[in-house]
C-alpha positions as CSV (number, residue, x, y, z in Angstrom):
1,M,70.7,34.5,57.6
2,K,72.8,31.7,59.5
3,T,74.2,34.2,61.7
4,T,71.2,36.0,63.1
5,T,69.8,32.8,63.4
6,L,72.1,31.8,65.8
7,T,72.2,35.0,67.5
8,I,68.9,35.1,68.2
9,N,69.3,31.0,69.6
10,Q,72.2,32.2,72.1
11,T,70.1,35.2,73.3
12,I,67.1,32.9,73.9
13,Y,69.2,30.2,75.5
14,R,70.6,33.1,77.7
15,Y,67.4,34.3,78.9
16,V,66.2,31.0,79.6
17,I,69.6,29.9,81.6
18,F,69.0,33.4,83.3
19,I,65.0,32.9,84.1
20,I,65.6,28.7,85.3
21,A,68.6,30.3,87.7
22,L,66.6,33.2,88.8
23,L,64.1,30.6,90.0
24,V,66.0,28.7,92.0
25,L,67.7,30.8,93.6
26,A,64.2,32.5,94.7
27,A,63.3,28.8,95.8
28,T,66.1,28.1,97.6
29,Y,66.2,31.4,99.7
30,N,62.7,30.1,100.5
31,T,63.7,26.7,101.1
32,F,66.9,27.2,102.9
33,I,67.3,31.5,103.8
34,L,64.4,32.2,105.2
35,P,63.3,29.7,107.5
36,N,66.5,29.4,108.9
37,N,66.9,33.1,109.2
38,I,70.2,33.4,107.6
39,V,70.9,36.6,106.7
40,T,73.6,37.0,104.1
41,G,73.5,40.6,102.9
42,G,71.3,42.3,99.9
43,A,68.1,43.4,99.7
44,D,66.6,39.3,100.6
45,G,69.0,39.2,103.6
46,A,67.7,42.5,104.9
47,A,64.4,41.3,104.3
48,V,65.2,38.3,106.5
49,I,65.6,41.0,109.6
50,F,62.0,42.4,108.9
51,K,60.3,39.1,107.8
52,E,57.6,39.6,110.9
53,M,56.8,43.3,109.7
54,I,56.7,42.9,105.8
55,D,56.6,40.2,103.3
56,P,60.5,39.1,101.8
57,S,59.1,39.5,98.7
58,L,57.7,43.2,98.6
59,F,60.5,44.2,100.5
60,V,62.9,43.0,98.3
61,L,60.8,44.5,95.6
62,I,60.5,47.9,96.9
63,V,64.4,47.8,97.9
64,N,65.4,47.3,94.4
65,L,62.6,49.8,92.8
66,I,64.7,52.2,95.2
67,L,68.0,51.4,94.0
68,I,66.5,51.5,90.1
69,L,65.8,54.4,90.4
70,A,68.9,55.7,92.2
71,S,70.5,53.9,89.5
72,F,69.1,55.8,87.0
73,F,70.3,59.0,88.5
74,T,73.4,58.0,89.7
75,L,75.1,55.7,86.9
76,G,73.0,56.1,83.4
77,K,70.4,54.8,81.3
78,K,72.4,52.0,79.9
79,T,73.6,50.8,82.8
80,T,70.2,50.3,85.1
81,L,68.8,49.0,82.1
82,N,70.8,45.6,82.9
83,S,69.2,45.6,86.2
84,I,65.7,45.9,85.8
85,L,64.7,42.4,84.2
86,G,66.3,40.6,87.2
87,S,65.3,43.3,89.9
88,I,61.5,42.9,89.2
89,L,61.6,39.3,88.9
90,Y,63.8,38.3,91.3
91,P,61.1,39.3,94.2
92,I,58.4,38.2,92.4
93,F,60.0,34.6,91.5
94,I,60.5,34.6,95.6
95,N,56.6,35.5,95.6
96,L,56.2,32.5,93.4
97,T,58.3,29.7,95.8
98,S,57.0,30.9,99.1
99,N,54.7,27.9,99.7
100,I,57.3,25.5,98.3
101,N,58.2,23.8,101.9
102,N,54.3,23.0,101.4
103,F,55.2,21.1,98.5
104,I,59.6,20.0,99.2
105,S,59.4,19.5,103.1
106,I,63.1,19.9,103.8
107,K,62.7,19.0,108.1
108,S,66.4,19.0,108.8
109,D,67.4,20.2,112.2
110,D,71.3,19.8,110.9
111,M,71.7,23.4,110.3
112,I,75.2,22.5,108.3
113,L,73.4,20.1,106.2
114,N,71.3,23.2,104.8
115,I,74.0,25.0,104.8
116,I,75.3,23.6,102.5
117,F,73.2,22.4,99.9
118,G,71.8,26.3,100.3
119,S,75.2,27.9,99.5
120,V,75.5,25.7,96.9
121,L,72.3,25.9,94.9
122,T,72.5,29.8,95.3
123,G,76.1,30.1,94.1
124,V,75.4,27.9,90.9
125,S,72.2,30.1,90.4
126,V,74.2,33.5,91.2
127,G,77.1,32.1,89.0
128,L,74.5,31.1,86.0
129,I,73.2,34.6,86.3
130,A,76.3,36.3,86.3
131,K,78.2,34.3,83.6
132,Y,75.1,35.1,80.8
133,G,75.6,39.2,82.0
134,F,72.6,39.3,84.3
135,S,71.9,40.7,87.7
136,S,69.3,39.7,90.3
137,G,69.7,43.7,91.2
138,G,69.8,44.1,95.3
139,S,73.3,44.3,96.9
140,D,74.8,44.5,93.1
141,I,73.3,48.0,92.1
142,A,73.5,49.0,95.1
143,S,77.7,48.3,95.9
144,T,78.0,50.1,91.7
145,I,76.2,53.1,93.3
146,L,78.5,53.4,96.6
147,A,81.6,52.9,94.8
148,K,80.9,55.5,92.0
149,L,79.8,58.1,94.2
150,S,82.4,57.4,97.0
151,K,85.1,56.3,94.8
152,I,85.9,53.2,96.3
153,S,86.8,49.8,94.6
154,M,83.3,47.5,93.9
155,G,84.6,45.1,96.8
156,K,85.0,47.6,99.1
157,A,81.4,48.9,98.4
158,F,80.1,44.6,98.7
159,L,82.2,45.0,102.3
160,I,80.6,48.0,103.3
161,I,77.1,47.1,102.3
162,D,76.6,43.1,102.8
163,G,78.6,43.4,105.8
164,S,76.5,46.0,107.5
165,I,73.2,44.2,106.6
166,I,75.0,40.6,107.8
167,L,75.8,42.8,111.5
168,A,72.4,43.9,111.7
169,G,71.7,40.4,112.0
170,V,73.5,39.8,115.1
171,F,71.1,41.7,117.2
172,V,68.1,40.3,115.5
173,F,69.3,36.6,115.4
174,G,72.2,36.2,117.7
175,I,75.6,35.4,116.7
176,V,75.2,32.0,116.0
177,N,73.2,32.5,113.3
178,T,75.6,35.0,112.0
179,M,78.2,32.4,112.0
180,Y,76.1,29.8,109.7
181,A,75.6,33.2,107.4
182,I,79.1,33.2,107.0
183,I,80.2,29.7,106.0
184,Y,77.2,30.2,103.8
185,I,78.8,32.9,102.3
186,Y,81.9,31.4,101.5
187,I,80.8,28.5,100.5
188,Y,78.3,30.0,97.6
189,S,80.9,33.0,96.8
190,I,83.0,29.8,95.6
191,V,80.7,28.0,94.3
192,T,80.1,30.9,92.5
193,D,83.7,31.8,90.8
194,K,83.5,28.2,90.0
195,I,80.4,28.7,87.8
196,I,81.8,31.6,86.6
197,L,85.4,30.8,85.3
198,G,84.9,27.1,84.9
199,I,86.8,24.2,86.7
200,S,90.7,24.2,85.1
201,D,91.5,21.3,83.7
202,N,95.2,21.9,83.0
203,K,97.7,24.3,85.0
204,A,100.1,27.0,83.1
205,F,103.4,26.7,84.7
206,Y,106.5,29.4,84.5
207,I,109.6,28.2,85.4
208,V,113.0,30.2,85.2
209,T,116.0,27.8,86.2
210,N,119.8,27.2,85.4
211,K,118.9,23.4,84.6
212,E,117.1,25.1,81.1
213,K,118.1,21.9,79.4
214,E,116.9,19.4,81.6
215,V,113.9,20.5,82.6
216,M,113.1,21.0,78.8
217,D,113.8,17.5,78.3
218,Y,112.1,16.2,81.1
219,I,108.6,18.1,79.5
220,L,109.4,16.9,76.2
221,N,110.0,13.6,77.0
222,N,108.9,12.5,80.4
223,L,105.8,13.8,79.9
224,H,105.3,14.5,76.2
225,H,103.8,17.9,76.6
226,G,105.1,20.7,74.6
227,A,107.0,24.1,76.4
228,T,107.9,27.9,74.9
229,L,110.5,29.8,76.0
230,L,110.3,33.4,76.5
231,T,112.6,35.9,77.1
232,G,112.7,37.5,80.4
233,Q,114.7,40.6,82.0
234,G,115.7,40.8,85.9
235,A,114.4,44.0,87.3
236,Y,117.1,44.2,89.6
237,G,120.2,42.9,88.0
238,G,119.5,43.5,84.5
239,S,120.5,40.1,83.4
240,S,118.5,38.2,80.8
241,K,116.8,35.1,81.8
242,N,114.6,32.4,79.4
243,V,111.0,32.1,81.0
244,I,110.3,28.5,80.7
245,F,106.3,28.4,79.8
246,C,104.3,25.2,79.1
247,V,100.8,24.3,80.2
248,V,99.8,20.4,81.5
249,S,97.0,18.7,82.4
250,V,96.0,18.5,86.5
251,R,97.4,14.7,86.6
252,N,100.1,15.6,85.6
253,Y,100.6,18.8,88.1
254,F,102.3,16.9,90.3
255,R,104.9,15.6,88.1
256,L,106.2,18.6,86.2
257,K,106.5,20.1,90.2
258,E,108.1,17.3,91.5
259,G,110.2,16.9,87.9
260,I,111.7,20.5,88.2
261,N,112.7,20.2,92.1
262,D,114.7,17.2,91.8
263,I,116.4,18.6,88.6
264,D,116.6,22.5,90.4
265,E,115.8,22.3,93.6
266,N,116.5,26.7,93.4
267,A,114.6,26.5,90.6
268,F,111.8,29.4,90.3
269,F,108.1,28.6,89.0
270,I,104.9,30.0,89.2
271,V,101.3,27.9,88.8
272,A,98.5,29.4,87.5
273,D,94.9,27.7,86.4
274,A,94.4,27.3,83.0
275,Y,90.8,27.7,82.9
276,E,91.0,27.6,78.8
277,V,93.3,26.3,76.2
278,K,93.1,26.6,72.2
279,G,95.4,25.0,69.5
280,G,98.5,23.5,69.4
281,A,99.5,20.2,68.8
């Protein structure tokens, strides 16, 4: 019973975060993207192009409904079900927040300021939506369909679909607005990744050195961190090599890096972000 209650609470929590994130995403769209004619790709980006002809929320809803139908026939029922809620709620929230500027008026002519705040809010919202296993529809569905039908990667499918919409924005709003859109996309994609993966507090080192004992001693006695010796073999020469593996905090990253260089300037090492570390002394 306790496990069931926990599962229910977790499910409720996921949906609450999803609804809030979707609402913030819609409000950000009406505050920063739509008024500044920033075409960022996706159904809502295309809606900016056609906003003088059709209400953006209605446009997004129509596109999402078409994509849901197409998804049902190409991707199957299970995949489609995961996209239905966000695809319908997002345009509804765009409509509900369409008058947000009457209550929260941001009358800044500084486009860079608008781009930074808008892209950060978008990145946080999109990151939370993806992190908890949801979707707002639009290019997510379209890219998945294109990837399956054309046998290309998801990354290329996203590039083709969003790139085409952004390119169309050049002819409607000019090259300058498109440049702003590219900056917007770049910032929000970075923020999205940080939300999904988290901010790395640790660095993982893989070190190959001829001065193995000295490097191990430095790690253990100077940095007071543990380390593990992994057995490796060179693919070309077939010679056996030990690989020193250790995880250090970000504040000790430069100390270990410089320590390795001081001990063995010919050492080979790789550093990777460690987003989660559990166990150990």
